Backbone as CSV, one residue per row, in Angstrom:
resi,resn,N_x,N_y,N_z,CA_x,CA_y,CA_z,C_x,C_y,C_z
1,MET,-57.872,-190.862,-6.762,-58.903,-189.958,-6.298,-60.253,-190.539,-6.681
2,SER,-61.166,-190.521,-5.735,-62.467,-191.123,-5.990,-63.438,-190.109,-6.566
3,LYS,-64.329,-190.635,-7.400,-65.375,-189.816,-7.997,-66.717,-190.354,-7.549
4,VAL,-67.660,-189.439,-7.363,-68.997,-189.790,-6.917,-69.995,-189.110,-7.846
5,ALA,-71.076,-189.794,-8.172,-72.101,-189.239,-9.053,-73.026,-188.313,-8.279
6,SER,-73.278,-187.161,-8.869,-74.213,-186.181,-8.321,-75.371,-186.030,-9.300
7,LYS,-76.560,-185.970,-8.765,-77.757,-185.782,-9.599,-77.678,-184.479,-10.386
8,HIS,-77.110,-183.447,-9.806,-77.093,-182.121,-10.419,-75.781,-181.786,-11.120
9,PHE,-74.671,-182.340,-10.666,-73.365,-181.940,-11.170,-72.617,-183.037,-11.929
10,GLY,-73.225,-184.201,-12.071,-72.537,-185.294,-12.754,-71.490,-185.903,-11.853
11,GLU,-70.420,-186.419,-12.455,-69.355,-187.028,-11.657,-68.481,-185.954,-11.030
12,ILE,-68.313,-186.079,-9.730,-67.536,-185.106,-8.965,-66.351,-185.824,-8.333
13,GLU,-65.183,-185.222,-8.486,-63.998,-185.728,-7.800,-64.019,-185.170,-6.386
14,LEU,-63.976,-186.043,-5.422,-63.998,-185.584,-4.038,-62.742,-184.787,-3.730
15,ASN,-62.899,-183.794,-2.900,-61.827,-182.854,-2.609,-60.662,-183.518,-1.887
16,HIS,-59.487,-183.267,-2.420,-58.270,-183.767,-1.792,-57.248,-182.639,-1.700
17,GLY,-57.640,-181.574,-1.015,-56.708,-180.490,-0.760,-56.604,-179.431,-1.836
18,ARG,-57.534,-179.415,-2.791,-57.526,-178.385,-3.832,-58.904,-177.729,-3.904
19,GLU,-58.917,-176.510,-4.388,-60.196,-175.834,-4.597,-60.822,-176.339,-5.885
20,HIS,-62.131,-176.460,-5.849,-62.884,-176.892,-7.021,-64.111,-176.010,-7.168
21,CYS,-64.475,-175.732,-8.403,-65.749,-175.080,-8.706,-66.387,-175.883,-9.835
22,TYR,-67.495,-176.510,-9.512,-68.234,-177.287,-10.498,-69.443,-176.478,-10.931
23,VAL,-69.672,-176.400,-12.222,-70.774,-175.610,-12.769,-71.763,-176.559,-13.427
24,ALA,-73.035,-176.296,-13.206,-74.082,-177.103,-13.824,-75.229,-176.201,-14.247
25,SER,-75.941,-176.640,-15.268,-77.180,-175.977,-15.668,-78.331,-176.735,-15.032
26,HIS,-79.310,-175.987,-14.597,-80.465,-176.569,-13.923,-81.687,-175.827,-14.429
27,GLU,-82.817,-176.467,-14.398,-84.050,-175.793,-14.775,-84.941,-175.724,-13.550
28,LEU,-85.419,-174.525,-13.260,-86.302,-174.312,-12.125,-87.541,-173.594,-12.621
29,ALA,-88.672,-174.254,-12.525,-89.945,-173.701,-12.989,-89.858,-173.266,-14.451
30,GLY,-89.180,-174.074,-15.260,-89.084,-173.798,-16.691,-88.062,-172.752,-17.080
31,THR,-87.309,-172.258,-16.105,-86.314,-171.225,-16.371,-84.908,-171.796,-16.161
32,PRO,-84.002,-171.576,-17.134,-82.633,-172.068,-16.941,-81.935,-171.322,-15.808
33,LEU,-81.094,-172.052,-15.110,-80.431,-171.519,-13.938,-79.032,-172.101,-13.878
34,GLU,-78.068,-171.277,-13.524,-76.695,-171.745,-13.365,-76.437,-172.049,-11.897
35,LEU,-75.871,-173.231,-11.655,-75.477,-173.643,-10.312,-73.959,-173.742,-10.249
36,ASP,-73.371,-173.239,-9.184,-71.933,-173.389,-8.926,-71.774,-174.111,-7.601
37,LEU,-71.000,-175.158,-7.612,-70.644,-175.858,-6.389,-69.196,-175.513,-6.083
38,ASN,-68.971,-174.797,-4.993,-67.653,-174.287,-4.637,-67.106,-175.032,-3.431
39,VAL,-66.007,-175.735,-3.634,-65.399,-176.513,-2.571,-64.009,-175.944,-2.318
40,GLY,-63.787,-175.500,-1.100,-62.492,-174.941,-0.719,-61.454,-176.035,-0.498
41,ALA,-60.217,-175.648,-0.566,-59.112,-176.603,-0.423,-59.127,-177.296,0.933
42,HIS,-59.624,-176.635,1.956,-59.596,-177.209,3.297,-60.975,-177.668,3.768
43,ASP,-61.963,-177.623,2.877,-63.302,-178.107,3.231,-63.289,-179.625,3.330
44,HIS,-64.052,-180.134,4.252,-64.254,-181.584,4.319,-65.398,-181.893,3.359
45,PHE,-65.080,-182.400,2.189,-66.083,-182.667,1.166,-65.979,-184.127,0.762
46,ASP,-66.953,-184.895,1.254,-66.965,-186.324,0.975,-68.281,-186.696,0.295
47,GLU,-68.505,-187.980,0.122,-69.711,-188.453,-0.562,-70.978,-187.998,0.163
48,ARG,-70.948,-188.039,1.469,-72.108,-187.593,2.260,-72.416,-186.118,2.003
49,ALA,-71.379,-185.296,1.960,-71.566,-183.864,1.716,-72.141,-183.615,0.325
50,LEU,-71.690,-184.382,-0.662,-72.212,-184.231,-2.023,-73.677,-184.632,-2.090
51,HIS,-74.037,-185.720,-1.425,-75.445,-186.148,-1.407,-76.324,-185.118,-0.696
52,LYS,-75.758,-184.458,0.310,-76.513,-183.403,1.000,-76.791,-182.238,0.055
53,VAL,-75.822,-181.885,-0.787,-76.024,-180.820,-1.779,-77.177,-181.200,-2.702
54,ASP,-77.151,-182.418,-3.240,-78.233,-182.865,-4.121,-79.575,-182.853,-3.410
55,TYR,-79.596,-183.304,-2.171,-80.823,-183.328,-1.380,-81.363,-181.908,-1.186
56,ARG,-80.505,-181.004,-0.759,-80.935,-179.619,-0.521,-81.423,-178.945,-1.809
57,LEU,-80.798,-179.263,-2.928,-81.247,-178.686,-4.205,-82.650,-179.162,-4.577
58,GLY,-83.059,-180.293,-4.038,-84.423,-180.768,-4.247,-85.460,-179.837,-3.638
59,TYR,-85.048,-178.989,-2.713,-85.942,-178.034,-2.056,-85.659,-176.593,-2.481
60,LEU,-84.961,-176.436,-3.598,-84.605,-175.095,-4.063,-85.830,-174.243,-4.362
61,SER,-86.868,-174.806,-4.953,-88.047,-173.999,-5.288,-88.694,-173.414,-4.029
62,GLU,-88.731,-174.178,-2.948,-89.280,-173.661,-1.694,-88.405,-172.543,-1.138
63,LEU,-87.105,-172.710,-1.249,-86.171,-171.690,-0.790,-86.362,-170.391,-1.575
64,VAL,-86.512,-170.516,-2.877,-86.732,-169.343,-3.733,-88.027,-168.640,-3.342
65,GLU,-89.074,-169.388,-3.055,-90.343,-168.778,-2.644,-90.193,-168.013,-1.328
66,GLN,-89.419,-168.565,-0.396,-89.166,-167.858,0.866,-88.486,-166.522,0.604
67,VAL,-87.492,-166.530,-0.276,-86.766,-165.300,-0.587,-87.692,-164.314,-1.289
68,ARG,-88.498,-164.791,-2.227,-89.445,-163.901,-2.914,-90.416,-163.261,-1.920
69,ASP,-90.876,-164.031,-0.947,-91.755,-163.480,0.087,-91.038,-162.409,0.896
70,MET,-89.771,-162.644,1.201,-88.987,-161.649,1.932,-88.824,-160.372,1.106
71,ILE,-88.540,-160.526,-0.181,-88.394,-159.366,-1.055,-89.711,-158.601,-1.120
72,ALA,-90.822,-159.313,-1.245,-92.140,-158.665,-1.275,-92.380,-157.869,-0.002
73,ASP,-92.028,-158.444,1.143,-92.179,-157.727,2.417,-91.290,-156.493,2.452
74,GLU,-90.060,-156.629,1.965,-89.133,-155.496,1.977,-89.589,-154.367,1.052
75,LEU,-90.293,-154.683,-0.007,-90.772,-153.647,-0.923,-91.749,-152.702,-0.226
76,GLU,-92.362,-153.168,0.838,-93.330,-152.359,1.592,-92.661,-151.522,2.683
77,GLN,-91.355,-151.701,2.890,-90.650,-151.028,3.977,-89.669,-149.999,3.430
78,GLU,-89.664,-148.846,4.039,-88.754,-147.770,3.637,-87.304,-148.140,3.914
79,GLY,-86.431,-147.825,2.960,-84.998,-147.942,3.162,-84.404,-149.330,3.001
80,THR,-85.194,-150.320,2.628,-84.642,-151.660,2.447,-83.925,-151.746,1.101
81,ASN,-83.019,-152.691,1.002,-82.295,-152.880,-0.265,-83.238,-153.221,-1.410
82,SER,-84.240,-154.039,-1.149,-85.188,-154.412,-2.207,-85.951,-153.194,-2.713
83,GLN,-86.417,-152.363,-1.786,-87.156,-151.166,-2.186,-86.250,-150.192,-2.948
84,GLN,-85.035,-150.003,-2.479,-84.108,-149.097,-3.153,-83.715,-149.628,-4.533
85,PHE,-83.551,-150.940,-4.651,-83.241,-151.578,-5.934,-84.365,-151.298,-6.940
86,LEU,-85.601,-151.503,-6.524,-86.752,-151.227,-7.396,-86.800,-149.753,-7.766
87,HIS,-86.672,-148.882,-6.790,-86.748,-147.439,-7.059,-85.653,-147.006,-8.040
88,PHE,-84.439,-147.445,-7.794,-83.330,-147.073,-8.671,-83.576,-147.542,-10.095
89,HIS,-83.950,-148.800,-10.253,-84.109,-149.344,-11.596,-85.362,-148.833,-12.297
90,SER,-86.378,-148.472,-11.565,-87.580,-147.959,-12.220,-87.407,-146.499,-12.635
91,THR,-86.575,-145.734,-11.934,-86.361,-144.337,-12.327,-85.389,-144.211,-13.491
92,GLN,-84.585,-145.248,-13.732,-83.599,-145.215,-14.807,-84.137,-145.766,-16.137
93,LEU,-85.391,-146.156,-16.158,-85.952,-146.842,-17.328,-86.229,-145.931,-18.505
94,LYS,-85.901,-146.426,-19.666,-86.351,-145.822,-20.911,-87.641,-146.531,-21.278
95,GLU,-88.456,-145.901,-22.090,-89.773,-146.461,-22.427,-89.679,-147.875,-23.002
96,GLU,-88.722,-148.101,-23.901,-88.600,-149.432,-24.513,-88.135,-150.486,-23.493
97,GLN,-87.384,-150.067,-22.488,-86.945,-151.005,-21.447,-88.094,-151.394,-20.539
98,LEU,-88.997,-150.493,-20.291,-90.137,-150.752,-19.421,-90.909,-151.971,-19.905
99,GLU,-91.174,-152.016,-21.184,-91.908,-153.158,-21.727,-91.025,-154.395,-21.833
100,ALA,-89.786,-154.226,-22.248,-88.893,-155.375,-22.409,-88.582,-156.058,-21.080
101,VAL,-88.358,-155.275,-20.043,-87.971,-155.831,-18.750,-89.187,-156.223,-17.908
102,PHE,-90.193,-155.352,-17.871,-91.311,-155.561,-16.957,-92.612,-155.982,-17.636
103,GLY,-92.687,-155.844,-18.956,-93.899,-156.258,-19.660,-95.059,-155.290,-19.524
104,VAL,-94.768,-154.050,-19.154,-95.809,-153.023,-19.060,-95.389,-151.823,-19.903
105,ARG,-96.360,-150.991,-20.266,-96.067,-149.859,-21.150,-95.974,-148.525,-20.425
106,ASP,-96.494,-148.462,-19.229,-96.547,-147.210,-18.487,-95.937,-147.428,-17.104
107,LYS,-95.160,-146.462,-16.627,-94.519,-146.581,-15.305,-95.537,-146.755,-14.183
108,GLU,-96.740,-146.249,-14.384,-97.788,-146.401,-13.373,-98.186,-147.865,-13.195
109,GLU,-97.938,-148.684,-14.205,-98.279,-150.108,-14.142,-97.181,-150.933,-13.456
110,LEU,-96.066,-150.304,-13.145,-94.942,-151.000,-12.525,-95.198,-151.144,-11.022
111,THR,-96.004,-152.127,-10.682,-96.351,-152.406,-9.293,-95.321,-153.351,-8.684
112,HIS,-95.449,-153.573,-7.404,-94.557,-154.523,-6.737,-94.726,-155.917,-7.328
113,ASP,-95.953,-156.295,-7.633,-96.189,-157.624,-8.230,-95.531,-157.750,-9.598
114,VAL,-95.599,-156.699,-10.400,-94.962,-156.703,-11.722,-93.447,-156.816,-11.556
115,PHE,-92.895,-156.072,-10.615,-91.462,-156.136,-10.337,-91.057,-157.547,-9.910
116,LEU,-91.808,-158.138,-8.981,-91.478,-159.485,-8.498,-91.550,-160.516,-9.625
117,LYS,-92.490,-160.339,-10.519,-92.603,-161.269,-11.655,-91.392,-161.143,-12.579
118,ALA,-90.888,-159.931,-12.748,-89.739,-159.692,-13.634,-88.422,-160.122,-12.994
119,LEU,-88.371,-160.154,-11.684,-87.153,-160.514,-10.961,-86.952,-162.025,-11.025
120,LYS,-85.862,-162.447,-11.639,-85.598,-163.870,-11.864,-84.380,-164.331,-11.074
121,LEU,-84.448,-165.567,-10.630,-83.277,-166.190,-10.036,-82.361,-166.577,-11.180
122,GLY,-81.162,-166.025,-11.196,-80.259,-166.269,-12.308,-79.090,-167.170,-11.983
123,HIS,-78.779,-167.294,-10.692,-77.566,-168.027,-10.322,-77.675,-168.463,-8.865
124,VAL,-77.185,-169.664,-8.593,-77.094,-170.155,-7.219,-75.686,-170.672,-7.002
125,ALA,-75.024,-170.156,-5.986,-73.713,-170.650,-5.588,-73.901,-171.459,-4.312
126,ILE,-73.247,-172.602,-4.267,-73.363,-173.495,-3.126,-71.983,-173.652,-2.506
127,TYR,-71.917,-173.430,-1.198,-70.661,-173.506,-0.459,-70.820,-174.513,0.672
128,PRO,-70.611,-175.805,0.403,-70.818,-176.807,1.443,-69.888,-176.662,2.642
129,GLY,-68.792,-175.951,2.490,-67.873,-175.729,3.603,-68.239,-174.531,4.456
130,GLN,-69.308,-173.823,4.094,-69.739,-172.646,4.839,-71.190,-172.825,5.282
131,PRO,-71.414,-173.476,6.402,-72.783,-173.816,6.804,-73.719,-172.614,6.952
132,GLU,-73.186,-171.428,7.260,-74.037,-170.251,7.434,-74.405,-169.595,6.099
133,ARG,-73.594,-169.800,5.069,-73.876,-169.264,3.721,-73.775,-170.410,2.707
134,TYR,-74.520,-171.441,2.986,-74.503,-172.655,2.176,-75.000,-172.362,0.761
135,PHE,-76.123,-171.644,0.669,-76.689,-171.214,-0.616,-76.579,-169.703,-0.722
136,VAL,-76.151,-169.220,-1.878,-76.192,-167.795,-2.182,-76.969,-167.667,-3.484
137,LEU,-78.100,-166.967,-3.420,-79.020,-166.861,-4.545,-78.982,-165.447,-5.123
138,ASP,-78.744,-165.356,-6.423,-78.666,-164.063,-7.113,-79.915,-163.856,-7.966
139,PHE,-80.643,-162.782,-7.670,-81.846,-162.429,-8.420,-81.531,-161.242,-9.323
140,THR,-82.011,-161.301,-10.553,-81.680,-160.286,-11.548,-82.910,-159.851,-12.340
141,LEU,-82.811,-158.676,-12.903,-83.815,-158.218,-13.865,-83.349,-158.511,-15.287
142,GLY,-82.207,-159.146,-15.417,-81.667,-159.523,-16.719,-80.366,-158.802,-17.002
143,SER,-79.367,-159.555,-17.427,-78.054,-158.965,-17.697,-78.100,-157.982,-18.856
144,HIS,-79.100,-158.098,-19.720,-79.253,-157.147,-20.823,-79.700,-155.772,-20.318
145,PHE,-80.219,-155.738,-19.084,-80.734,-154.503,-18.513,-79.803,-153.926,-17.444
146,THR,-79.300,-154.775,-16.558,-78.450,-154.312,-15.461,-77.512,-155.426,-15.012
147,ASP,-76.371,-155.031,-14.465,-75.455,-156.024,-13.901,-75.601,-156.080,-12.375
148,GLU,-76.595,-155.405,-11.847,-76.828,-155.393,-10.411,-77.829,-156.472,-10.039
149,ILE,-77.664,-157.007,-8.830,-78.499,-158.120,-8.395,-78.934,-157.934,-6.949
150,LEU,-79.999,-158.630,-6.595,-80.384,-158.781,-5.206,-79.893,-160.155,-4.777
151,VAL,-79.233,-160.221,-3.627,-78.601,-161.452,-3.177,-79.184,-161.869,-1.827
152,ALA,-79.531,-163.149,-1.748,-80.000,-163.725,-0.485,-79.143,-164.943,-0.183
153,ALA,-78.982,-165.228,1.084,-78.213,-166.406,1.498,-79.065,-167.252,2.435
154,ALA,-78.781,-168.545,2.408,-79.463,-169.475,3.311,-78.420,-170.419,3.891
155,ASP,-78.692,-170.893,5.090,-77.751,-171.810,5.721,-77.970,-173.237,5.227
156,GLU,-77.212,-174.161,5.765,-77.259,-175.538,5.286,-78.592,-176.223,5.567
157,ASP,-79.414,-175.650,6.444,-80.734,-176.203,6.723,-81.830,-175.522,5.912
158,GLY,-81.441,-174.592,5.044,-82.418,-173.903,4.210,-83.067,-172.709,4.875
159,VAL,-82.499,-172.239,5.979,-83.025,-171.062,6.665,-82.408,-169.825,6.022
160,VAL,-83.263,-168.948,5.520,-82.813,-167.760,4.806,-82.360,-166.693,5.782
161,ASP,-81.209,-166.090,5.489,-80.698,-164.972,6.265,-81.705,-163.835,6.191
162,ASP,-81.797,-163.030,7.218,-82.826,-161.989,7.236,-82.451,-160.726,6.469
163,GLU,-81.337,-160.737,5.747,-80.944,-159.552,4.998,-80.792,-159.879,3.510
164,ILE,-81.478,-159.098,2.699,-81.323,-159.161,1.253,-80.338,-158.062,0.880
165,LEU,-79.295,-158.402,0.108,-78.266,-157.437,-0.258,-78.437,-156.993,-1.702
166,TRP,-77.964,-155.791,-1.994,-77.955,-155.248,-3.354,-76.502,-155.164,-3.760
167,GLU,-76.110,-155.903,-4.798,-74.715,-155.942,-5.225,-74.588,-155.698,-6.708
168,SER,-73.387,-155.269,-7.097,-73.071,-155.078,-8.514,-72.249,-156.240,-9.015
């Protein structure tokens, strides 16, 4: 079985009919981030596909900014998952959590900008065998506060799906 070097994942054994999940730590804008590379048993995963993953990860910061812009837009719209996520989590806050999670002391200071600043990308799953959901990005307010996340997906060309999901 051949192995190929990946900039982000180290040495990777190319898929030969088995499922693989490779985990790596990455730093994005000074923040640690977990990356998962998920290869299905029947995915065609060769050296070219691995290099494409590394290449696409080089544009991760731009992808994250696109998603943040989408979340910001959704915060202004009634009934969106992003708006409901903010509303739910801001109404459940205890005073000490308000400062710990959002860095403000009063609920009146919890603006959309404050929320967006507190919302961190915590995990990226990469599915090279699924061109429509190539990247799945999980945004969190911190596992110490909630196990719920906002999830965005992008295709293999870095085009973000138009729906942000709220998941547990």
